[in-house]
C-alpha positions as a printed NumPy array, in Angstrom:
array([[-20.316, -13.67 ,  29.551],
       [-16.564, -13.985,  29.316],
       [-15.011, -15.74 ,  32.288],
       [-11.55 , -14.216,  32.645],
       [-10.388, -16.517,  35.435],
       [-11.262, -19.713,  33.605],
       [ -9.634, -18.39 ,  30.444],
       [ -6.493, -17.505,  32.384],
       [ -6.167, -21.129,  33.334],
       [ -6.141, -22.206,  29.687],
       [ -3.03 , -20.374,  28.503],
       [ -0.171, -18.337,  29.729],
       [  2.08 , -16.837,  27.064],
       [  1.625, -13.2  ,  26.158],
       [  2.474, -11.118,  23.16 ],
       [  1.133,  -7.686,  22.441],
       [  0.258,  -5.651,  19.432],
       [ -2.297,  -3.152,  18.251],
       [ -4.639,  -3.114,  15.292],
       [ -3.514,  -1.365,  12.15 ],
       [ -5.85 ,   1.003,  10.406],
       [ -4.04 ,   1.346,   7.115],
       [ -0.821,  -0.626,   7.412],
       [  0.974,  -3.364,   9.304],
       [  1.617,  -2.558,  12.935],
       [  2.512,  -5.808,  14.605],
       [  3.978,  -4.282,  17.747],
       [  7.036,  -5.744,  19.45 ],
       [  6.049,  -9.384,  18.978],
       [  7.898, -12.036,  20.922],
       [  9.941, -14.642,  19.105],
       [  8.089, -17.934,  18.65 ],
       [  9.015, -21.552,  18.037],
       [ 10.047, -22.164,  14.442],
       [  7.078, -22.814,  12.143],
       [  8.553, -25.419,   9.764],
       [  5.647, -25.551,   7.251],
       [  5.947, -21.767,   6.938],
       [  9.739, -21.97 ,   6.532],
       [  9.411, -24.614,   3.773],
       [  6.729, -22.628,   1.911],
       [  8.798, -19.482,   2.319],
       [ 11.924, -21.16 ,   0.874],
       [  9.94 , -22.528,  -2.09 ],
       [  8.586, -19.047,  -2.857],
       [ 11.989, -17.364,  -2.483],
       [ 13.69 , -20.04 ,  -4.619],
       [ 11.104, -19.649,  -7.399],
       [ 11.316, -15.853,  -7.415],
       [ 15.126, -15.83 ,  -7.391],
       [ 15.048, -18.161, -10.409],
       [ 12.706, -15.679, -12.142],
       [ 15.081, -12.854, -11.201],
       [ 17.99 , -14.733, -12.833],
       [ 15.919, -15.154, -16.007],
       [ 14.771, -11.505, -15.931],
       [ 18.35 , -10.273, -15.458],
       [ 19.234, -11.626, -18.921],
       [ 16.328,  -9.698, -20.46 ],
       [ 17.106,  -6.422, -18.63 ],
       [ 19.732,  -4.639, -20.718],
       [ 18.682,  -0.963, -20.719],
       [ 16.716,   1.665, -18.79 ],
       [ 13.445,   0.883, -20.593],
       [ 13.767,  -2.775, -19.573],
       [ 14.7  ,  -1.821, -16.006],
       [ 11.869,   0.671, -15.413],
       [  9.06 ,  -0.729, -17.58 ],
       [ 10.035,  -4.323, -18.557],
       [ 10.509,  -3.013, -22.103],
       [  6.794,  -2.248, -22.344],
       [  6.241,  -5.933, -23.116],
       [  3.815,  -6.902, -20.342],
       [  0.284,  -7.764, -21.517],
       [ -2.781,  -5.994, -20.111],
       [ -3.914,  -9.103, -18.236],
       [ -0.466,  -9.779, -16.765],
       [ -0.123,  -6.13 , -15.766],
       [ -3.591,  -6.132, -14.197],
       [ -2.642,  -9.13 , -12.069],
       [  0.683,  -7.476, -11.161],
       [ -1.103,  -4.224, -10.192],
       [ -3.418,  -6.285,  -7.993],
       [ -0.327,  -7.923,  -6.479],
       [  1.23 ,  -4.51 ,  -5.903],
       [ -1.924,  -3.099,  -4.326],
       [ -3.025,  -6.01 ,  -2.114],
       [ -0.504,  -5.299,   0.632],
       [ -0.19 ,  -6.641,   4.167],
       [ -2.306,  -3.668,   5.211],
       [ -5.146,  -5.119,   3.14 ],
       [ -4.761,  -8.782,   3.997],
       [ -3.885,  -8.527,   7.694],
       [ -5.216,  -5.065,   8.527],
       [ -8.687,  -5.049,   6.966],
       [ -9.554,  -8.582,   8.114],
       [ -8.401,  -7.554,  11.606],
       [-10.609,  -4.453,  11.502],
       [-13.638,  -6.541,  10.528],
       [-12.697,  -8.985,  13.299],
       [-12.795,  -6.182,  15.885],
       [-15.288,  -3.7  ,  14.423],
       [-17.489,  -5.76 ,  12.112],
       [-19.167,  -3.792,   9.326],
       [-16.897,  -0.779,   9.849],
       [-13.987,  -2.728,   8.384],
       [-15.834,  -2.541,   5.069],
       [-15.116,   1.213,   5.107],
       [-11.466,   0.498,   4.312],
       [-12.286,  -2.292,   1.844],
       [-14.516,   0.076,  -0.132],
       [-12.125,   2.996,   0.343],
       [ -9.23 ,   1.131,  -1.267],
       [-11.575,  -0.178,  -3.957],
       [-13.236,   3.067,  -5.106],
       [ -9.908,   4.603,  -6.074],
       [ -9.805,   2.39 ,  -9.165],
       [-12.593,   4.008, -11.216],
       [-10.691,   7.307, -10.749],
       [ -7.551,   5.648, -12.127],
       [ -9.466,   3.955, -14.966],
       [-11.485,   6.925, -16.242],
       [ -9.213,   9.876, -15.425],
       [ -5.63 ,   8.699, -15.403],
       [ -4.649,   5.376, -17.023],
       [ -4.973,   6.105, -20.758],
       [ -3.6  ,   9.676, -20.677],
       [ -0.781,   8.623, -18.363],
       [  0.335,   5.882, -20.754],
       [  0.191,   8.199, -23.774],
       [  2.109,  11.066, -22.142],
       [  4.746,   9.357, -20.026],
       [  7.849,   7.323, -20.555],
       [  8.766,   5.82 , -17.184],
       [  6.935,   7.483, -14.311],
       [  4.627,  10.172, -12.875],
       [  7.188,  12.977, -13.286],
       [  7.311,  12.491, -17.074],
       [  3.619,  13.358, -17.274],
       [  3.468,  16.391, -14.976],
       [  6.571,  17.91 , -16.605],
       [  5.372,  17.265, -20.183],
       [  4.63 ,  20.934, -20.963],
       [  5.921,  22.559, -17.758],
       [  9.487,  23.451, -16.778],
       [ 11.346,  20.236, -16.131],
       [ 13.644,  21.126, -13.261],
       [ 11.193,  22.484, -10.638],
       [  8.298,  20.191, -11.548],
       [ 10.367,  17.009, -11.731],
       [ 12.063,  17.902,  -8.444],
       [  8.686,  18.35 ,  -6.75 ],
       [  7.22 ,  15.137,  -8.218],
       [ 10.321,  13.129,  -7.327],
       [ 10.443,  14.432,  -3.74 ],
       [  6.74 ,  13.852,  -3.057],
       [  7.05 ,  10.379,  -4.603],
       [ 10.033,   9.622,  -2.358],
       [  8.057,  10.736,   0.724],
       [  5.227,   8.358,  -0.237],
       [  7.697,   5.535,  -0.931],
       [  9.66 ,   6.102,   2.291],
       [  6.665,   5.895,   4.616],
       [  5.152,   2.997,   2.716],
       [  8.519,   1.197,   2.826],
       [  8.977,   1.632,   6.587],
       [  5.497,   0.259,   7.265],
       [  6.064,  -2.789,   5.05 ],
       [  9.563,  -3.478,   6.427],
       [  8.413,  -3.353,  10.053],
       [  5.411,  -5.494,   9.161],
       [  7.616,  -8.077,   7.446],
       [ 10.103,  -8.153,  10.304],
       [  7.423,  -8.65 ,  12.948],
       [  5.568, -11.261,  10.91 ],
       [  8.674, -13.375,  10.307],
       [  9.831, -12.924,  13.88 ],
       [  6.454, -14.108,  15.127],
       [  5.917, -17.016,  12.74 ],
       [  9.382, -18.251,  11.785],
       [ 11.162, -17.753,  15.101],
       [ 13.856, -15.529,  13.558],
       [ 15.417, -12.516,  15.267],
       [ 13.638,  -9.31 ,  14.174],
       [ 16.774,  -7.586,  12.865],
       [ 17.723, -10.668,  10.831],
       [ 14.188, -10.802,   9.409],
       [ 14.374,  -7.153,   8.294],
       [ 17.793,  -7.686,   6.682],
       [ 16.497, -10.762,   4.808],
       [ 13.618,  -8.72 ,   3.373],
       [ 16.017,  -5.932,   2.403],
       [ 18.467,  -8.283,   0.673],
       [ 15.752, -10.097,  -1.291],
       [ 14.199,  -6.796,  -2.332],
       [ 17.626,  -5.587,  -3.454],
       [ 18.2  ,  -8.728,  -5.514],
       [ 14.823,  -8.577,  -7.297],
       [ 15.138,  -4.928,  -8.271],
       [ 18.874,  -4.56 ,  -9.015],
       [ 19.176,  -7.716, -11.12 ],
       [ 15.7  ,  -8.216, -12.518],
       [ 14.255,  -4.686, -12.619],
       [ 10.578,  -4.284, -13.495],
       [ 10.366,  -7.659, -15.263],
       [ 11.345,  -9.629, -12.145],
       [  9.254,  -7.376,  -9.906],
       [  6.225,  -7.89 , -12.178],
       [  6.464, -11.684, -12.034],
       [  7.028, -11.656,  -8.261],
       [  3.839,  -9.603,  -7.981],
       [  1.91 , -11.939, -10.296],
       [  2.962, -15.055,  -8.355],
       [  2.16 , -13.385,  -5.055],
       [ -1.271, -12.237,  -6.324],
       [ -2.175, -15.775,  -7.444],
       [ -1.005, -17.236,  -4.105],
       [ -2.846, -14.615,  -2.054],
       [ -6.09 , -14.903,  -4.031],
       [ -5.95 , -18.718,  -3.831],
       [ -5.286, -18.74 ,  -0.075],
       [ -7.942, -16.119,   0.675],
       [-10.471, -17.955,  -1.524],
       [ -9.891, -21.225,   0.351],
       [-10.229, -19.499,   3.728],
       [-13.453, -17.759,   2.681],
       [-14.813, -21.041,   1.232],
       [-14.155, -22.898,   4.49 ],
       [-15.808, -20.129,   6.518],
       [-18.897, -20.137,   4.269],
       [-19.011, -23.946,   4.318],
       [-19.148, -23.839,   8.123],
       [-22.24 , -21.595,   8.013],
       [-24.022, -23.483,   5.249],
       [-23.005, -20.938,   2.563],
       [-25.455, -18.476,   4.094],
       [-24.426, -14.889,   4.808],
       [-27.438, -14.589,   7.107],
       [-26.191, -17.511,   9.212],
       [-22.661, -16.069,   9.254],
       [-23.842, -12.673,  10.483],
       [-26.258, -14.104,  13.071],
       [-23.661, -16.498,  14.49 ],
       [-21.035, -13.725,  14.469],
       [-23.31 , -11.46 ,  16.522],
       [-23.833, -14.238,  19.072],
       [-20.104, -14.999,  19.374],
       [-19.21 , -11.296,  19.437],
       [-21.73 , -10.764,  22.228],
       [-20.17 , -13.576,  24.252],
       [-16.478, -12.745,  23.86 ],
       [-16.888,  -8.965,  24.272],
       [-19.284,  -9.32 ,  27.21 ],
       [-22.082,  -7.427,  25.443],
       [-25.829,  -7.843,  25.237],
       [-27.165,  -9.164,  21.925],
       [-28.662,  -5.73 ,  21.221],
       [-25.274,  -4.053,  21.66 ],
       [-23.502,  -6.778,  19.69 ],
       [-25.735,  -6.148,  16.655],
       [-23.972,  -2.777,  16.297],
       [-21.132,  -4.614,  14.518],
       [-23.534,  -4.867,  11.565],
       [-23.626,  -1.079,  11.191],
       [-21.102,   1.755,  10.785],
       [-19.927,   4.148,  13.449],
       [-16.942,   2.975,  15.478],
       [-13.885,   3.599,  13.256],
       [-14.437,   7.193,  12.141],
       [-15.405,   9.128,  15.255],
       [-16.59 ,  12.264,  13.423],
       [-17.731,  13.228,   9.902],
       [-14.559,  15.209,   9.13 ],
       [-12.334,  12.17 ,   9.8  ],
       [-14.664,   9.96 ,   7.764],
       [-14.638,  12.326,   4.759],
       [-10.887,  12.876,   5.051],
       [-10.25 ,   9.12 ,   5.114],
       [-12.488,   8.659,   2.095],
       [-10.706,  11.391,   0.125],
       [ -7.258,   9.976,   0.948],
       [ -8.161,   6.409,  -0.007],
       [-10.162,   7.411,  -3.077],
       [ -7.79 ,   9.919,  -4.673],
       [ -4.545,   8.694,  -3.092],
       [ -4.613,   5.604,  -5.318],
       [ -4.323,   7.822,  -8.41 ],
       [ -1.214,   9.444,  -6.939],
       [  0.737,   6.405,  -5.726],
       [  3.994,   6.379,  -7.742],
       [  4.533,   2.595,  -7.61 ],
       [  1.001,   1.966,  -8.944],
       [  1.166,   4.654, -11.678],
       [  4.548,   3.341, -12.82 ],
       [  2.942,   0.031, -13.768],
       [  1.023,   1.648, -16.643],
       [  4.263,   2.159, -18.56 ],
       [  4.952,  -1.595, -18.682],
       [  2.278,  -2.145, -21.36 ],
       [  2.617,  -1.29 , -25.042],
       [ -0.272,   1.173, -25.447],
       [ -3.221,   2.954, -23.833],
       [ -5.634,   0.148, -24.75 ],
       [ -3.582,  -2.351, -22.736],
       [ -3.319,   0.205, -19.901],
       [ -7.128,   0.398, -19.712],
       [ -7.381,  -3.379, -19.881],
       [ -4.899,  -3.756, -17.03 ],
       [ -6.979,  -1.435, -14.797],
       [-10.158,  -3.403, -15.561],
       [ -8.407,  -6.694, -14.723],
       [ -6.857,  -5.213, -11.567],
       [-10.233,  -3.8  , -10.474],
       [-11.844,  -7.225, -10.826],
       [ -9.19 ,  -9.053,  -8.82 ],
       [ -8.915,  -6.331,  -6.167],
       [-12.699,  -6.06 ,  -5.746],
       [-12.957,  -9.837,  -5.349],
       [-10.116,  -9.849,  -2.825],
       [-11.646,  -7.119,  -0.653],
       [-14.932,  -9.035,  -0.502],
       [-12.938, -12.047,   0.709],
       [-11.294, -10.001,   3.495],
       [-14.783,  -9.163,   4.758],
       [-15.701, -12.87 ,   4.953],
       [-12.318, -13.687,   6.526],
       [-12.876, -11.022,   9.213],
       [-16.276, -12.439,  10.177],
       [-14.825, -15.954,   9.959],
       [-12.198, -14.918,  12.507],
       [-14.982, -13.796,  14.86 ],
       [-16.545, -17.258,  14.541],
       [-13.462, -19.497,  14.644],
       [-10.733, -17.475,  16.39 ],
       [-12.245, -15.154,  19.   ],
       [-13.71 , -17.963,  21.11 ],
       [-10.837, -20.464,  20.737],
       [ -8.434, -20.338,  23.742],
       [ -5.603, -21.611,  21.5  ],
       [ -5.453, -18.227,  19.748],
       [ -6.152, -15.934,  22.706],
       [ -3.491, -13.979,  24.565],
       [ -4.98 , -14.672,  27.987],
       [ -2.399, -12.793,  30.069],
       [ -2.858,  -9.652,  27.955],
       [ -6.646,  -9.983,  28.185],
       [ -6.428, -10.165,  31.969],
       [ -4.646,  -6.789,  31.959],
       [ -6.71 ,  -4.954,  29.332],
       [-10.069,  -6.645,  29.815],
       [-10.39 ,  -6.743,  26.013],
       [-10.116,  -9.431,  23.368],
       [ -6.442,  -9.947,  22.447],
       [ -4.971, -12.521,  20.072],
       [ -1.58 , -14.216,  20.283],
       [  0.73 , -11.993,  18.269],
       [ -1.783,  -9.161,  18.28 ],
       [ -5.133,  -8.714,  16.577],
       [ -3.455,  -8.282,  13.184],
       [ -2.92 , -12.029,  13.269],
       [ -6.683, -12.723,  12.947],
       [ -6.365, -13.948,   9.336],
       [ -3.283, -16.056,  10.111],
       [ -4.986, -17.703,  13.106],
       [ -8.087, -18.331,  10.984],
       [ -5.92 , -20.167,   8.445],
       [ -4.762, -22.431,  11.296],
       [ -8.348, -22.953,  12.456],
       [ -9.704, -23.952,   9.02 ],
       [ -6.655, -25.623,   7.453],
       [ -4.216, -26.687,  10.171],
       [ -0.451, -26.15 ,  10.376],
       [  0.251, -26.753,   6.687],
       [ -2.273, -24.155,   5.469],
       [ -1.147, -21.741,   8.162],
       [  2.399, -22.192,   6.814],
       [  1.143, -21.391,   3.325],
       [ -0.73 , -18.268,   4.488],
       [  2.306, -17.153,   6.523],
       [  4.507, -17.462,   3.433],
       [  1.848, -15.64 ,   1.366],
       [  1.729, -12.795,   3.908],
       [  5.499, -12.493,   3.643],
       [  5.395, -12.708,  -0.164],
       [  2.753,  -9.965,  -0.093],
       [  5.086,  -7.616,   1.75 ],
       [  8.081,  -8.573,  -0.404],
       [  6.281,  -7.882,  -3.688],
       [  4.99 ,  -4.507,  -2.501],
       [  8.435,  -3.549,  -1.201],
       [ 10.03 ,  -4.428,  -4.563],
       [  7.536,  -2.224,  -6.424],
       [  8.071,   0.644,  -3.999],
       [ 11.843,   0.399,  -4.283],
       [ 11.683,   0.459,  -8.071],
       [  9.528,   3.613,  -8.096],
       [ 11.887,   5.238,  -5.558],
       [ 14.918,   4.339,  -7.658],
       [ 13.168,   5.794, -10.716],
       [ 12.534,   9.105,  -8.902],
       [ 16.206,   9.351,  -7.925],
       [ 17.887,   8.192, -11.145],
       [ 15.461,   9.218, -13.91 ],
       [ 14.196,  12.482, -12.4  ],
       [ 16.731,  13.929,  -9.98 ],
       [ 19.894,  12.533, -11.599],
       [ 19.232,  12.302, -15.348],
       [ 16.815,  15.202, -15.886],
       [ 17.481,  17.672, -13.05 ],
       [ 21.197,  17.344, -12.275],
       [ 22.4  ,  16.243, -15.722],
       [ 19.644,  18.168, -17.589],
       [ 19.04 ,  15.203, -19.893],
       [ 22.716,  15.022, -20.912],
       [ 23.297,  11.46 , -19.785],
       [ 23.55 ,   8.007, -21.301],
       [ 21.111,   5.13 , -20.682],
       [ 24.021,   3.162, -19.213],
       [ 24.86 ,   5.795, -16.605],
       [ 21.169,   6.213, -15.717],
       [ 20.792,   2.452, -15.291],
       [ 23.895,   2.392, -13.097],
       [ 22.467,   5.219, -10.976],
       [ 19.164,   3.277, -10.682],
       [ 20.978,   0.307,  -9.217],
       [ 22.963,   2.518,  -6.829],
       [ 19.69 ,   4.184,  -5.78 ],
       [ 18.102,   0.766,  -5.214],
       [ 21.028,  -0.257,  -3.034],
       [ 20.739,   2.989,  -1.055],
       [ 16.953,   2.655,  -0.648],
       [ 17.276,  -0.955,   0.518],
       [ 19.86 ,  -0.039,   3.16 ],
       [ 17.766,   2.997,   4.181],
       [ 14.651,   0.802,   4.51 ],
       [ 16.516,  -1.818,   6.573],
       [ 17.898,   0.8  ,   8.982],
       [ 14.517,   2.489,   9.436],
       [ 12.785,  -0.889,   9.751],
       [ 15.124,  -1.747,  12.65 ],
       [ 14.821,   1.724,  14.259],
       [ 11.016,   1.673,  14.103],
       [ 10.63 ,  -1.883,  15.44 ],
       [  8.526,  -0.878,  18.443],
       [  6.867,   2.185,  16.954],
       [  3.276,   2.393,  15.83 ],
       [  3.628,   2.593,  12.061],
       [ -0.045,   2.385,  11.118],
       [ -0.12 ,   6.119,  10.374],
       [  2.682,   5.758,   7.813],
       [  0.566,   4.039,   5.191],
       [ -2.164,   6.579,   5.894],
       [  0.463,   9.258,   5.38 ],
       [  1.506,   7.66 ,   2.083],
       [ -2.075,   7.791,   0.757],
       [ -2.609,  11.293,   2.142],
       [  0.586,  12.668,   0.571],
       [ -0.321,  11.011,  -2.724],
       [ -3.826,  12.544,  -2.606],
       [ -2.664,  15.998,  -1.482],
       [  0.587,  16.487,  -3.426],
       [  0.647,  14.147,  -6.445],
       [ -3.008,  13.853,  -7.458],
       [ -3.908,  17.582,  -7.827],
       [ -0.801,  18.362,  -9.9  ],
       [ -1.206,  15.208, -12.016],
       [ -4.89 ,  15.69 , -12.829],
       [ -4.61 ,  19.441, -13.481],
       [ -1.555,  18.998, -15.715],
       [ -3.581,  16.6  , -17.9  ],
       [ -6.989,  18.311, -17.866],
       [ -6.544,  22.064, -17.271],
       [ -4.987,  24.282, -19.89 ],
       [ -4.356,  27.069, -17.393],
       [ -1.898,  25.211, -15.15 ],
       [  1.557,  26.809, -15.078],
       [  4.846,  25.744, -13.543],
       [  4.455,  28.297, -10.737],
       [  0.956,  27.034,  -9.892],
       [  1.99 ,  23.36 , -10.028],
       [  5.033,  23.812,  -7.801],
       [  3.349,  26.029,  -5.179],
       [  0.211,  23.857,  -5.159],
       [  2.214,  20.624,  -4.884],
       [  4.427,  21.988,  -2.107],
       [  1.379,  23.339,  -0.222],
       [ -0.327,  19.936,  -0.371],
       [  2.824,  18.028,   0.573],
       [  3.834,  20.23 ,   3.514],
       [  0.294,  20.665,   4.87 ],
       [ -0.398,  16.909,   4.758],
       [  2.843,  16.012,   6.54 ],
       [  2.511,  18.754,   9.167],
       [ -1.135,  17.919,   9.963],
       [ -0.329,  14.233,  10.391],
       [  2.69 ,  14.962,  12.602],
       [  0.447,  17.148,  14.798],
       [ -2.348,  14.538,  14.953],
       [ -2.978,  12.104,  17.796],
       [ -1.468,   9.165,  15.887],
       [  1.974,  10.824,  15.849],
       [  2.044,  13.699,  18.349],
       [  0.547,  11.687,  21.225],
       [  0.788,   7.966,  20.416],
       [  4.162,   7.8  ,  18.666],
       [  6.235,  10.815,  19.729],
       [  4.544,  11.152,  23.151],
       [  5.192,  14.911,  23.161],
       [  1.945,  15.678,  25.011],
       [ -1.329,  14.075,  26.016],
       [ -3.413,  16.174,  23.646],
       [ -2.778,  16.525,  19.897],
       [ -2.332,  19.958,  18.305],
       [ -4.505,  18.769,  15.403],
       [ -7.664,  17.018,  16.705],
       [ -8.388,  15.357,  13.34 ],
       [ -6.737,  12.135,  12.124],
       [ -6.796,  12.707,   8.372],
       [ -5.292,  15.712,   6.561],
       [ -6.819,  15.142,   3.099],
       [ -9.982,  17.205,   3.688],
       [ -7.79 ,  20.261,   4.434],
       [ -4.619,  19.725,   2.382],
       [ -6.106,  18.455,  -0.896],
       [ -8.466,  21.435,  -1.489],
       [ -5.606,  23.757,  -0.463],
       [ -3.357,  22.149,  -3.074],
       [ -5.991,  22.554,  -5.811],
       [ -6.664,  26.153,  -4.75 ],
       [ -2.956,  27.1  ,  -4.791],
       [ -2.485,  25.43 ,  -8.189],
       [ -5.406,  27.517,  -9.528],
       [ -4.567,  30.818,  -7.819],
       [ -0.868,  30.928,  -8.674],
       [ -1.553,  29.792, -12.244],
       [ -4.264,  32.329, -13.111],
       [ -2.161,  35.166, -11.658],
       [  0.891,  34.105, -13.682],
       [  1.079,  36.125, -16.9  ],
       [  4.748,  35.589, -17.675],
       [  5.919,  34.658, -21.17 ],
       [  6.813,  31.193, -19.88 ],
       [  3.263,  30.711, -18.568],
       [  1.75 ,  31.817, -21.893],
       [  3.929,  29.292, -23.736],
       [  2.904,  26.525, -21.322],
       [ -0.78 ,  27.243, -21.908],
       [ -0.277,  27.155, -25.693],
       [  1.517,  23.802, -25.398],
       [ -1.594,  22.24 , -23.822],
       [ -3.274,  21.572, -27.186],
       [ -0.377,  19.437, -28.415],
       [ -0.331,  17.628, -25.078],
       [ -4.098,  17.05 , -25.27 ],
       [ -3.863,  15.5  , -28.737],
       [ -1.055,  13.203, -27.615],
       [ -2.884,  12.228, -24.407],
       [ -5.973,  11.25 , -26.421],
       [ -4.318,   9.586, -29.409],
       [ -0.813,   8.53 , -28.383],
       [  0.637,  10.214, -31.495],
       [  4.355,  10.774, -30.974],
       [  4.609,   8.235, -28.175],
       [  7.571,   6.43 , -29.703],
       [  9.917,   9.263, -28.753],
       [ 11.639,   9.482, -25.39 ],
       [  9.76 ,  12.562, -24.249],
       [  8.461,  15.114, -26.722],
       [  9.178,  18.315, -24.839]])
């Protein structure tokens, strides 16, 4: 049984935070003493990546270089970069923290993020590479009217990017504030400036190599942590689970029978509708994330695009298995160690609380198994993780603004590569400043729902339009626009009216208007239905021409014939 009074005597400092479900939410963490190993590792990483950015800047001379690294990235390199883009702080800190608190249920998110990749591999990757030039909008507007469809795709992509960006910026600021002893606002500005430098000067080439380096560092660090955990239990999963149940029973003041519930599902998704909605968002949202889809244009052909997904799937699958081991390792090595417990907070809540919040489970485990130096490495890796994801997000946001809204909607294609590249860099500057301001404004807000919103918007607005534009001859501009808008608006409205925002964040009332947490189960079918209904009822001459153009699009999507052109509209 947990003895609160004796634990209170062991420590006294308190910091608070709450567990993220799908993104970093590190609360309003207090500033800590400077962690010099972390600072040194951080400076080494930043120095190396800035050197890469300087090299990449010399190679980046036009829009193709800026958006897609000139299409010169190999399938293996791109697969590793995709893995680096996808393995965010939400994955590393959030999933391990969920396993730490909920046991088996944390695997729900690991598998949810993982199962999106077969959808990308078999439905999207090859056709996307054959049809597009720079981004998602190129594909959905291939045979449809450019102006309305590109505007929709760009706006929904910007919504995804904005919410993803805020979550990562707040996560980075809180992590650095907690571990490096820097002021939160300064930490956010540092992230913003570095992100700006990578993207403006190095474009996709620099961003790709930052993601590759980060992926290698993260996989290496997570592998070492998992190895040390398994070594401590004799490389036996049975021993790890049995010991975890015993420790969990002790620290949560539960009977052994109750503690065994951590080995089964049931605590994260409170009802079947939320569980299905979460699954839909994580599964299909991946195939609609603009910063992930954009990576398929960095390879030379569809074969390399497929190869990059296979490589990414392997690395990502391996990583998510490691987060499961890390979560159980944290139960064993962190939850019963007074050094890592926030005793004052526990005395108030009567629940297990870690210094810096429960999101810090993986970081504390690194200290427990590898000491200060390894903790410094993991801290720098966690920061590098956020930085790489932020750079990829910014690049996809800049592409939506400059390539879609500026070059193709406002200028109607009558622009030069030089002016488009200049607009990309201006857009990057604007996005970086926007992200820094919002990161500072949202310092004390719960931002966990924002990453969930990013996946939900991607699943409800981008995915239906993308998949129907590639696979269904009957899709028309009217159907695509109305369906996309229906999915986008419904997803955003349902999340704003849910408990996560209406009650917990905005504190408008004590009861949410929408009792369900995830919008995907409602908004995604609605989007598909509207796309179908408003397409089949559209018999205009424009719609007839769009249906006839499907055959040419189909041939190109399967063969890549004509891919050398800018966009064969």
